[in-house]
C-alpha positions in Angstrom: 11.2 -26.1 -3.2 11.0 -22.3 -3.3 7.8 -20.3 -2.9 7.3 -16.6 -2.6 4.4 -14.3 -2.1 3.9 -12.3 -5.3 0.7 -10.3 -4.9 -1.6 -9.1 -2.2 -5.1 -8.1 -3.2 -6.3 -4.7 -1.9 -9.9 -3.7 -2.3 -10.3 -0.2 -3.7 -13.2 2.1 -4.7 -11.9 3.0 -8.1 -9.0 1.8 -10.2 -7.7 5.1 -11.4 -8.1 6.8 -8.0 -6.0 4.0 -6.4 -3.4 4.1 -9.2 -2.9 7.8 -8.7 -2.6 7.4 -4.9 -0.1 4.5 -4.9 2.0 5.9 -7.8 1.9 9.7 -7.1 1.8 9.7 -3.3 3.7 6.5 -2.3 5.9 6.4 -5.4 4.9 2.8 -6.4 5.3 1.7 -10.0 2.3 0.7 -12.1 3.5 -2.7 -13.5 0.2 -4.0 -15.0 -3.1 -2.5 -16.1 -5.1 -4.9 -18.3 -8.7 -4.9 -19.2 -10.7 -7.9 -18.3 -14.4 -9.1 -18.6 -17.3 -7.2 -17.0 -15.3 -3.9 -16.7 -12.7 -5.4 -14.4 -9.0 -4.6 -14.7 -5.9 -6.4 -13.6 -4.0 -3.6 -11.9 -0.7 -4.2 -10.1 1.6 -1.8 -8.4 5.0 -2.4 -6.9 6.9 -0.4 -4.3 9.8 1.7 -5.6 13.0 -0.4 -6.1 11.2 -3.7 -5.7 9.9 -6.4 -8.0 9.0 -8.8 -5.1 5.5 -8.7 -3.6 3.1 -6.2 -5.2 -0.5 -5.0 -4.7 -3.3 -6.2 -6.9 -5.7 -3.2 -6.8 -9.1 -4.9 -6.9 -12.2 -2.7 -7.4 -14.8 -3.7 -4.8 -18.0 -5.1 -6.2 -21.2 -5.6 -4.1 -22.1 -4.3 -0.7 -19.9 -6.8 1.3 -16.7 -5.9 -0.6 -17.5 -2.1 -0.5 -18.0 -2.3 3.2 -14.5 -4.0 3.6 -12.6 -1.2 1.8 -10.1 0.1 4.3 -11.0 -2.6 6.8 -9.5 -5.7 5.3 -7.4 -6.3 8.4 -9.9 -5.3 11.0 -8.2 -2.1 11.9 -4.8 -3.6 12.5 -1.7 -2.7 10.5 -1.9 -4.9 7.5 0.9 -3.7 5.2 4.6 -3.3 6.0 6.7 -1.1 3.7 10.4 -1.4 4.2 12.6 1.5 3.1 16.3 2.4 3.0 15.4 6.1 3.0 13.0 6.7 6.0 13.4 10.5 6.0 12.7 10.8 2.3 9.5 8.6 2.6 8.4 10.4 5.7 8.8 13.8 4.0 6.9 12.4 1.0 4.0 11.3 3.2 3.9 14.8 4.9 4.1 16.6 1.5 1.0 14.7 0.3 -0.9 15.2 3.6 -1.0 11.5 4.4 -2.2 10.8 7.9 0.6 9.6 10.2 -1.2 7.7 12.9 1.8 6.9 15.2 5.5 7.8 15.2 8.0 8.1 13.9 9.7 6.2 16.7 12.9 4.2 17.1 12.3 0.6 17.9 14.8 -2.2 18.5 14.2 -3.4 14.9 14.4 0.0 13.3 12.7 3.3 12.7 8.9 3.1 12.2 5.8 5.0 11.7 2.2 4.0 11.1 0.2 5.8 8.3 -3.2 5.4 6.8 -3.6 5.2 3.1 -6.4 6.9 1.2 -8.9 4.1 2.2 -7.8 4.0 5.9 -5.7 0.8 5.6 -2.9 1.0 8.2 0.7 0.6 7.0 4.0 0.4 8.9 6.8 2.4 7.2 10.0 0.8 8.5 13.7 1.4 8.0 15.2 -1.8 9.5 18.3 -1.6 11.6 21.4 -2.5 9.7 
């Protein structure tokens, strides 16, 4: 049997705002954007160069979901973006005024920094050791 994680749902304030951030700032590709019932959309983005696990950008509905935007992992790093071009991605983050929370540092597993996305979710940007 073979299983794989295909999507992770991420609560967002607004579909178009989130699409702009993940595509323009982080360089993700918009792979799906389909209208659904009740004004919902099925919006999926994938990291550059990858067709594996993507993000389902889910507009928050109701007070409970709105309160969870940016806090889905309780303040811990919840997303891990591997790259083969750490310096290019780091420069991209700086050019777009993305908040770098920690690093960059060299760890035994690779070069890493922690950044916050537009909602405050924490991400590790990692270039693994070869």
